[in-house]
N, C-alpha and C positions, 0 to 999 in steps of 0.2 A: 431519884433513881430510877423509880418504877415508870415515872413519866417519860424518861429518856429511853428506856428500853422499849416502851409501848410505841414511841415516835419512831425509833429505829425499825421495828417490825412492820409498822405501817408503810415505812418509805420503802423497804424492801419488796414488800407485797405489790406497791403501786409500781415500782420499776420493773419487776417481774411481769405484770400485766402489760406494761407499755412496750416491754421487749418481745413480747409474742407468746406469753404462757398459753394463751388460747387464741384461736383464729377469730377474726371479725372482718366483715365486709368492708368497713372503712379503711382498715390497714392493708387488706388484700388489694384494694382499688389504688392505694398509693403506692404499692410495690409494683403493680402492674405499670402504673405511669411512669415510674422512674427506672426500672430495671432495663437493661440493654440485652435483647435477645442474643444468645448464643447463636453465632453462624454456624450452620452445618450444611452438609452436602458434599457431593463427589463432583469434580471437574475433570476433563480429559482435554489434551491438547496433542496434535499430530502436525507434521509437516517439516518446514525447512531445517535442515541442519545448522543454517547459520544462526538461528534463534534458539537452537536446543540448549547450548550452555547457559544462556541468560534466563531462559524459561525454567531450567532446572533450579537455578538460584532464586528466582522469584517464588516457585512453588515451595521450596524449602522454607523460606522466611515467612510466606503467608501462612502455611501450615503451623509454623511456631507460634505466629500471632493468633491464629484462629484453629485450635486443636480440634475442633469439630469438622474441619473441612479435609478431605483427602484429594490430592491432585495427582493424576498420572500424566507424564510427558513421554512422547515417544517421537523420534525422528524418522524421516522417510522421504523427504523431498517436498518442495513447495507445493508441487502439483497434487500430490497425495493430500496435504493438509487442507488445502481449498477444497478438493473433491470430498473429503470426510466432513468438512464442516457443512458443505451444502447437503450433504446426505443425512445430516444429523448423527453421523457416527461418533462425532467429538464435539465438544463445546466450543473449543476455538482451533482454527486452523493456523499454522505458523507459516508466513509468506516472506520470502525475500526477494521480491520483485513487485513491480506495480500490478495491481488488481487489472484484470482484463475486462473490457466492457461486457463480454459475453457472461462472465462470472457475475458482474453487478446485476445484470439482467435477471439472474437466476435467484436474486436476493442476497448475494454477499456484501457484507458491511466491512470494510477494510479499515482498520485503525492504527495509525503509525505509533511505533512503542520505543524504537531507538534507531540508530544507524550505524552501519559498519561498511565494509568493502571487500571485493574480490581482487586478489593478487595473483600474477603468475609465478610459477614455482618451477625450480630446477633442483637436481640433486646436488648435494655438496660435493660428490664425487665427480661431477662432470669435469672432464679434461679441459674445458675452456671456461672454467669459473672465473679465473682472474680477469678474463677479457669481457665476460658477461658483466662482472660487477663493476668493471671500470667505464664501460660504454652503454650498458643496458641496450634494450630492444626498442625499435621504434614501432608506433602503432601499425603502419603499414607492413613491417616485417612479421608482427604477429599475426596480421591478417593472411600474409602469404604462407604462413605456417598452418593455421587453422582452417582457413576458408578456401583460398585459391589453390593452395597445395602446390606452389610454385617455388617455395623454399623448403627443401628437404634434407639439407645437410649442414652441421654445424661448420663444417670448413668453408663451405660456400658462404654462409652468412658472415664470415670473417675474411672474406677476400681471397679464400684459397680454392684450389681445385676441389670440386665435390669429393667428399669422401666419407666420414662417419654420420650416418644418418641422424636425423632428428626423429625420436620416438614421441609422437604426439598422444596425449592423453585427454579425455573429455568425460563428461557425466553420461552415464547410461540411463539415469532417471531424470524424470521431468523436474527441474529444479532452478531456483532463483539465481544460483551461482552462474550456471551455464547460461542462462538467459542474460544475466547481467554482463558477463564476459562477451557474448556474443553482441549485445547492445554497444558495447565499447568500440566494437570492430564494426559496427554499422549493420548487424545481421540478427538472425534469430537462432536460438539454441539448435534448431534443425540444420542450420548451415554448417555447424561446426563439425569438422572431420576429426578422426582420431580414434584410439582405443577407448571404447566405453566403459567406464568403472562405475560401480554404484557408490554414491555416498561421498561425503567429504574425506572420512577416514580412509576410504579406499583409495582415492586419487592421491592423497598425500603419501600413502604408504607406497603405492606403485612408483610414483616419481622418485621418492628418495632411494628406492631400491634400484633404479635404472640410470646408471651414469649419462645416458644420453637421451633421458626423458625430459619432457616439458609439460606442464599442466597448469592447473588454477585452482585456488582454494579461498574459502573464506577465512578472514585473518584469524580467527580463533581456533583454526585447525593448522595453522602455520606456525604461531607463536606459543611458547610454553607458557601455561598460566603462572608458574611461579617465578621463573627467571625472566620472563617477557621477552626472550630471545627466540630466534628460529628454533624449531624443535631439532633434534639430533637428526643430522642427515639430510636435512632439507634447507634451501635457501630461497629468498624471493628473488625473482628474476627482474631486475629493475627496468621501469619504463622511462626510455629518454623522451621526456614529455615535450621538449621544445624541437626534437627532431635534429639536433646540431652534431650528433655521433659522439657525444661524450656526456657522462654523467656530471652536471654542475652541482656545487654544494646544495643548492636549493632542492634539487632533485634526489638527494641521498637521505631518504626518508624511511628507511627499511630496517635500521639496526636493531630496534626493539619495537615492541608492540605501542608503547607510548608515542614513540616517534611516528607511526603511521597514523595514529589516532589524531595527533596534532595536525598532521597534514591533511586529513580528511576535514577536521574543523576549520583550517584556514583556506579551504578550497584549493590546495596547491595539488593534492591527489585528485584527479578529475572525477566527476559523476556522470555517467557511470565510468569506471567500475564501483566507485563509491555509490551507496543506495541506502534508502530507508528500508525498515523491517516492519512488518505488519503482524497485527493479530487480526484474523477473519472470522467473523460471526454469520449465522444466518439470521439477519434482522437483529433487533435490539435483544439485550441479554433477558433471558427468560426467567432466571432464578436469582434470588438475593446474593447467593454465594458467588455467581459468575459476575453479577453487577459490581460487587463489591471488590472482586479481584482485579477486575479491569480498571475501575476507579483507583486503586491502590497502585497498579503497575504504571499508571500515568501520573502519580503524585509521589507518595512515599517510596515507592518501589524504584523510582528513577535514581535514588541514592546509590543503588547497587549496580547501576550500569556501568559507570567508569571502571570500577575494579573488576568487573566482568570481561572488559575488553572492548567495550562498545562506546559510542558517542551519544550522550543523551540529547534529547530534541529540545529545541527552543520553547519557551513558555507559550508562544502563540500556537505552535503546533500541537502542543499537549492540550491546550484549552480546546482547538478543533476536535481533538479526539474525545475530550469529555463531553462536549456537545454532543458528539455523533451518537454516542451511547447513553445520552441522557443523564449524565453523572455529574456530580459537584465535587469540588476539592476535598480531598481527605488526606491526612497524613498517616493514618494507621495501617 
């Protein structure tokens, strides 16, 4: 009995010493070799309204995975995002158009992270809504409205004597949505005419309040995130893609957000106004938190892309992004 008690006491003492009753250099070295350092830091993003909803979701999830990291996301237009990134005011600029050669020359590194589209919009109270949804508008008609300004009346559009005017809205801020919509019309943002309104929410609100208005928006500001149908008071103005004067079944891709996403994926909806969305850095990532966030956005974070209302990128495009930032695959 005494031998058993003595053995038990010896065993307890040995286990206590092994578990760390006192520090030792060998044990500390083993811990240092096997421990995963906690990721810490602060990251900031600014720029394109198009990427803002997805960036918020990514920031929220990444902070859950890495509680030591804080991420601030601000929208303000693609032009602001690139300028902020190049100036070092933020870690990541959000861009919803192709990077310009002049921006690349200044050290901008653009990494594609997702895909979406710009769609033309009208008010649900538009007196011509039934005709608009039946026939859509041709690209040359959109160009006549926004660029040439030779089409100024809704009545004229539908073959009647000029009457009720078309109230045209565009963006007042330097942005990817306007640049992309202009590119579809063969122009640049500065060629678009209309009443300038700041930001995606501003244009959407202006159009839905104006029965005679027409504008354009990134899809996540047209469709309700929960119902996936156009937000109250707003409708997509369909594009007559083949120009035959009517919307064929193949061209009816706007009823829900899922429908337009499928149309983008199948190349039914053209590019532009479909386009890639980018994170922009000034050179390679300078901090572990930034590098890990970028790698995660291109790997594990892609699982959040469809539910957020975007189209994930293909494996090859994602691999190009990882190579650009010097990253490797990670699912964390």
